[in-house]
Structure formats: C-alpha cells, structure tokens
C-alpha positions, 0 to 999 in steps of 0.5 A: 329275637336275634337275627343274623343275615349276610350280604357278601362279606357283611354280617348284619345282626338285628335285635328283633323284640320290638314289642319289648323295645328290644330289651335284652334277656340273658338268652339274647345276650348269650346269642349276641356274644356267641354270634360276634365271637364266631363271626368272620365277616369283614364288616359287622353291622348291629341294628334293631327293629322298631323304633328303639335300638334297645331299652337295655336289660329286660326288667324282670331279668335285671331284677334276677341278676342280669344287670350285673352279668359278665355277659355285658362285658363279654359282648362289648369286648367281643365287638371291640376286639372284632377283626373287621369294621363294626358299625352300629346302625342305631334305629332308635333310642339306646338305653342302659347296658345296650350302650356297651355294644354301641360304644364298642363299635368302630362307627355309630350312625343314628336316626334323628329321633334316637336318644342315648341314656344310661340310668345307672345312678337312678337304678342303683347299678354300676355301669360296666367298666369298659362302657365308662372308659369307651364313653369317656374316650369318645365324649370326655369325662364331664359329658360322661358324668352328665350321662352316668351321674346326672342321668341326661338323655342325649338326643342324637343331634347333640350326640353328633356334636359330642362325638357320640354319634358319627352321622345322622340319617333317616330311618329309610337310609340307615342300613344303606348308609351303613353298607356305604360306609363299609364299601372300602373295608369290604374291598380290602383284605382282612389283614389290611382292615385289622392293621389299620384298626390296630394303628388307630 
C-alpha cells in the first residue's frame, strides 16, 4: 500500500490503495513516517495512484482513534525536516489529515481536477497543529479559516492563486514535471540543498 522507488538520487514514495481512495491506515502512516525518516536521497517525491492523492484517514481507523494519532504530526514533521528537496506530486484530491504531508513539502504540483479540503469542523476533530500553521503560512489566516472552519473544497486552479499549489500540470506530465523541478537539486550537494532550505 506504500511503494518506494528510486531514480538516481530521487526517491518516489507512492500511496497505492486506489480502491479506497488511498485512505491511510495506521500501518500506512507508520510506513510513510519510517520511510521518510530513513531516506537519504537528495529529492523526495510524494504521490499517489488513481484519481485521489488521499482521502485522509481510513474511516474505520479514524473511528478507532487514528484521527488523533501522533503519527500525523510525526509524518508531517519528518517531511518538513527532510534534508533535501521535497515535492508533492498531487495526482488527485487531498483530504483531511493527508493535507499534512502535502503542506509540509517544499513544492506542490497538482493535476487540474484535484481539490483540497480538510473537514475537521464537520467531523468534530481538531486539525493537526502544524497543519494549521503551515496552511496559514502559505495562504493566510482567512483562507485557512475557509478550509478548516467553513469546510470549503478548494479546486487546484483556485489553490494556485492562493499559493497552496505551485504549478498545475496534466496527469501524464505529473512525475516528469516533478523530476524536472528536481534537476538543480539533484546536481547539487546535500550540504548546498540544506543550506538554501534553511535560509528560506
């Protein structure tokens, strides 16, 4: 359900549970966190299979406590702290807690028909604290409230104007575009990548 592949010094991690909209189980979250924390590639790309990046927590697992698991913060923190360039190659809609790893990436590219939403108000859960901070830093407090408090589903085209998405591409060009954006980082040293990332 989580697959990893390497292309030179680029690691691609893929959510692969398309029959369940890539909804995340505790085991998947654990594997994602372990993989990111153990990776040493200069570039890390996160993506999914099918038409949805991730629907967030698996509903049965969420009811059993996954919605409030510390694994979400651990995963997004590992992505944010990654010693390399991180790119979310968003193959479709991103919902709920899955937003955390996307927001934590350095760059976000998306297919045209993706939507972004985080229905914590309706479901009665609190969002992960770092997700709120990162979303606010990208799109500002009012738009963050539109997502988290008003339950708005933000189309990728609107997210581009907000700063939530950096580029919109076709599904066929998604991974190719991500790799193209990684070209300079792949040609640099780890120390150079880390230094620039820390400056920003």
